[in-house]
DONUDO-99413 format. One line per field, with one value per residue (C-alpha): residue number from 0; residue in one letter; x, y, z. Coordinates in steps of 0.05 Angstrom, whole numbers, plus 5000, padded with zeros to 4 digits. Example, Ala and Ser with C-alpha at 12.3 -4.5 7.8 and 13.67 -1.06 7.14 Angstrom:
BEGIN
resi: 0,1
resn: A,S
xx: 5246,5273
yy: 4910,4979
zz: 5156,5143
// end
This chain:
BEGIN
resi: 0,1,2,3,4,5,6,7,8,9,10,11,12,13,14,15,16,17,18,19,20,21,22,23,24,25,26,27,28,29,30,31,32,33,34,35,36,37,38,39,40,41,42,43,44,45,46,47,48,49,50,51,52,53,54,55,56,57,58,59,60,61,62,63,64,65,66,67,68,69,70,71,72,73,74,75,76,77,78,79,80,81,82,83,84,85,86,87,88,89,90,91,92,93,94,95,96,97,98,99,100,101,102,103,104,105,106,107,108,109,110,111,112,113,114,115,116,117,118,119,120,121,122,123,124,125,126,127,128,129,130,131,132,133,134,135,136,137,138,139,140,141,142,143,144,145,146,147,148,149,150,151,152,153,154,155,156,157,158,159,160,161,162,163,164,165,166,167,168,169,170,171,172,173,174,175,176,177,178,179,180,181,182,183,184,185,186,187,188,189,190,191,192,193,194,195,196,197,198,199,200,201,202,203,204,205,206,207,208,209,210,211,212,213,214
resn: M,T,Y,T,H,P,E,A,T,A,S,G,A,A,A,L,L,A,R,E,V,H,D,R,I,G,T,S,L,A,V,A,L,R,R,L,E,L,L,E,V,T,A,S,G,L,E,P,E,S,R,R,R,L,D,E,V,R,E,A,L,A,D,T,V,F,A,A,R,T,L,T,T,R,L,R,A,T,P,C,A,P,P,L,G,R,A,V,R,D,F,L,H,S,M,E,P,L,T,P,E,V,R,F,Y,L,D,G,D,D,T,R,L,A,P,H,V,S,D,E,I,L,V,I,V,R,E,A,L,R,N,V,L,T,H,S,G,A,S,T,V,T,V,H,I,A,V,G,P,H,D,V,H,A,S,V,T,D,N,G,S,G,F,D,P,R,A,G,S,G,S,S,N,G,L,T,G,M,A,E,R,A,R,A,L,G,G,V,T,T,I,T,S,A,P,A,R,G,T,R,I,T,L,W,I,P,T,K,E,G,T,V,R,H,G
xx: 4223,4293,4324,4382,4422,4416,4500,4495,4451,4485,4548,4520,4484,4550,4590,4530,4539,4611,4608,4559,4601,4663,4637,4582,4615,4686,4706,4667,4697,4767,4760,4732,4799,4843,4809,4818,4887,4900,4862,4911,4968,4945,4907,4954,4936,4893,4893,4914,4847,4816,4887,4866,4797,4813,4863,4809,4764,4815,4831,4760,4742,4816,4787,4729,4759,4796,4729,4694,4754,4756,4686,4686,4747,4712,4651,4682,4714,4772,4808,4775,4837,4889,4964,5000,5046,4983,4948,5017,5015,4945,4949,5008,4979,4918,4958,4996,5014,5037,5114,5155,5178,5161,5204,5169,5206,5176,5213,5188,5124,5064,5014,5035,5006,4947,4896,4894,4968,4969,4913,4950,5016,4979,4952,5017,5055,5002,5005,5080,5069,5012,5063,5118,5077,5045,5108,5176,5186,5226,5234,5241,5216,5235,5183,5213,5175,5206,5163,5200,5174,5168,5167,5157,5206,5183,5212,5184,5253,5248,5298,5258,5264,5267,5253,5280,5243,5254,5212,5159,5129,5061,5052,5063,4983,5001,5062,5032,4978,5028,5059,4996,4977,5047,5044,4976,5007,5061,5111,5144,5162,5231,5236,5310,5311,5349,5332,5353,5377,5309,5267,5266,5205,5218,5169,5169,5120,5121,5083,5093,5081,5154,5191,5240,5267,5340,5367
yy: 4568,4550,4582,4547,4579,4558,4553,4505,4462,4452,4439,4382,4349,4353,4316,4268,4256,4251,4200,4157,4161,4142,4087,4053,4062,4081,4025,3969,3992,3986,3927,3892,3927,3890,3826,3831,3854,3787,3746,3776,3759,3686,3669,3630,3606,3662,3676,3740,3771,3749,3779,3845,3843,3832,3894,3934,3914,3926,3997,4019,3999,4038,4101,4094,4087,4153,4186,4167,4187,4258,4267,4255,4303,4355,4347,4348,4410,4369,4313,4245,4202,4172,4202,4171,4128,4102,4089,4048,4007,3993,3967,3926,3895,3878,3834,3790,3736,3742,3741,3777,3812,3889,3935,4004,4074,4141,4207,4273,4295,4263,4301,4363,4336,4354,4299,4292,4294,4232,4197,4194,4176,4124,4086,4100,4065,4003,3999,3991,3935,3900,3899,3870,3815,3801,3800,3803,3742,3782,3759,3832,3896,3963,4019,4090,4155,4223,4284,4352,4412,4428,4359,4284,4233,4163,4091,4016,3982,3900,3844,3802,3778,3854,3868,3921,3982,3996,3932,3944,3897,3857,3912,3965,3991,3990,4034,4083,4097,4110,4166,4196,4209,4235,4284,4308,4327,4363,4303,4244,4168,4139,4062,4033,3954,3899,3826,3788,3856,3878,3942,4011,4059,4127,4179,4255,4303,4378,4407,4479,4516,4532,4471,4444,4367,4357,4285
zz: 7713,7694,7637,7599,7554,7474,7476,7540,7511,7448,7483,7527,7470,7430,7486,7488,7417,7423,7481,7434,7376,7417,7464,7412,7347,7352,7405,7363,7297,7328,7358,7287,7253,7305,7303,7222,7226,7268,7212,7163,7199,7219,7145,7099,7030,7008,6933,6909,6893,6965,6991,6954,6974,7046,7045,7015,7077,7125,7090,7090,7165,7180,7144,7179,7256,7235,7214,7278,7327,7289,7295,7370,7372,7335,7376,7443,7483,7496,7458,7471,7446,7490,7482,7422,7472,7506,7438,7409,7472,7473,7398,7415,7472,7433,7382,7430,7441,7371,7341,7330,7393,7391,7425,7436,7457,7466,7476,7489,7507,7470,7499,7457,7399,7365,7369,7284,7284,7341,7300,7234,7268,7304,7234,7198,7257,7257,7180,7179,7237,7195,7139,7184,7217,7147,7102,7136,7181,7229,7301,7325,7315,7343,7349,7356,7367,7383,7395,7396,7404,7326,7288,7304,7278,7284,7253,7252,7241,7232,7222,7171,7100,7067,6993,6940,6944,6874,6857,6902,6949,6972,7015,6967,6977,7048,7038,6992,7046,7090,7044,7028,7100,7113,7057,7081,7145,7107,7125,7089,7094,7075,7066,7070,7058,7020,7008,7073,7108,7139,7133,7160,7154,7180,7180,7193,7215,7228,7279,7275,7221,7183,7201,7159,7162,7186,7185
// end
């Protein structure tokens, strides 16, 4: 008779469940989200109410994707998500051949990031890029992520139409969501923009307890 320790059985079941959630649910949700984001960018002439409902569907789908990734990570003994840099590049590749041109730079070791931190930064960067594609009319966008030993700095900068941050914008819900996600990790987002002068969204996330933002 072969004896299998209950913990080994539970571990194997968790790994199997994690694989199923990732491969069958998470991947399909991610594809659906990307297609919806492309639809938002290419759709024109939508009434404000229709646009609002489309935003709500996208936000709900994004939350579900994140929940699936979080569940998979917790079920597995090792992180299932790719490093942040590769995840951003995969997202950019999925949006081709749309304009504007996006330049992506990564400094530091992104494999040091905890999976939930990496996921949240990806969501914030993705939302910032979606806002650029939907609202700015920019021809170029630069995404820069710097991973340090104690924190992460990220920025998304475009040369588009810009807006007055004090007056809000059509993407205010998305901007608010980014700020809320950053605060949940102890970080902050900053928006610098002006009409006809483009927009720069910066993100700072501490990755070590007690880290204070500089600059």
